[in-house]
C-alpha positions as CSV (number, residue, x, y, z in Angstrom):
1,M,51.2,-36.2,-4.8
2,V,49.9,-33.2,-3.1
3,G,46.6,-31.9,-4.4
4,A,45.8,-35.1,-6.3
5,R,42.0,-35.5,-6.7
6,T,40.1,-38.7,-7.2
7,L,37.7,-39.2,-10.1
8,N,34.9,-39.1,-7.5
9,D,36.0,-35.6,-6.5
10,I,36.2,-34.5,-10.2
11,F,32.9,-35.8,-11.3
12,Y,31.0,-35.2,-8.1
13,P,32.3,-32.1,-6.5
14,P,31.1,-31.2,-3.0
15,K,28.0,-29.2,-3.0
16,I,28.4,-25.7,-1.7
17,T,25.4,-23.7,-0.9
18,T,25.5,-20.2,-2.1
19,T,23.8,-17.3,-0.3
20,S,20.8,-15.7,-1.8
21,S,21.3,-12.4,-3.5
22,F,18.1,-11.1,-2.0
23,N,18.3,-9.5,1.4
24,T,15.1,-10.6,3.1
25,A,16.3,-10.1,6.7
26,A,14.8,-6.6,6.7
27,L,11.4,-8.0,5.6
28,E,10.6,-10.3,8.5
29,N,7.8,-8.0,9.8
30,V,6.5,-7.0,6.4
31,T,3.5,-8.7,4.9
32,L,2.7,-8.3,1.3
33,E,-0.9,-8.3,0.3
34,L,-1.1,-9.1,-3.4
35,K,-4.3,-7.5,-4.5
36,P,-6.5,-9.4,-6.9
37,Q,-6.5,-6.6,-9.5
38,Y,-2.8,-7.2,-10.0
39,T,-2.8,-11.0,-9.8
40,N,-5.6,-11.2,-12.4
41,V,-3.7,-9.3,-15.0
42,L,-0.5,-11.4,-14.6
43,P,0.3,-12.9,-18.0
44,K,0.3,-16.6,-18.4
45,F,3.3,-18.2,-20.2
46,T,2.2,-21.1,-22.4
47,G,5.5,-21.5,-24.3
48,L,3.9,-20.5,-27.6
49,Q,4.3,-16.8,-27.3
50,D,7.6,-14.8,-27.2
51,A,9.4,-15.1,-23.9
52,Y,10.7,-11.6,-24.0
53,L,7.2,-10.2,-24.5
54,F,6.0,-12.3,-21.5
55,L,8.8,-10.9,-19.3
56,R,8.1,-7.4,-20.4
57,E,4.4,-7.8,-19.5
58,F,5.3,-9.4,-16.2
59,E,7.6,-6.5,-15.3
60,D,4.9,-4.0,-16.3
61,V,2.5,-5.6,-13.8
62,C,5.1,-5.8,-11.1
63,S,5.9,-2.1,-11.6
64,M,2.3,-1.2,-11.1
65,T,2.5,-2.3,-7.5
66,C,4.1,-0.1,-4.9
67,Y,4.8,-1.2,-1.3
68,P,6.7,1.1,1.0
69,N,10.1,-0.3,2.2
70,V,9.8,-3.4,-0.1
71,P,12.2,-3.7,-3.0
72,V,10.8,-4.5,-6.4
73,D,12.7,-7.7,-6.6
74,I,10.8,-9.1,-3.6
75,V,7.5,-8.2,-5.2
76,R,8.6,-10.0,-8.4
77,L,9.4,-13.1,-6.4
78,E,6.0,-13.0,-4.7
79,F,4.3,-12.7,-8.1
80,I,6.4,-15.6,-9.5
81,F,5.1,-17.9,-6.8
82,L,1.5,-17.1,-8.1
83,L,2.3,-18.1,-11.7
């Protein structure tokens, strides 16, 4: 039987690493200095408020920052690590 798979293969498929959708190769020499005036206004998600409202406020804070040659997605990732 060609192509027969064992139960182990079915229930525990091999792990394949996927590449990141963020291109960080161009950012090796770039340092982001996240200023306290932006980090202090980051909303805190407690789970009690509306998640969509939290995301909207988070994106508003991220859009206030402007770094030359740095995509907004990378700035959002940096802010997420601060939460």
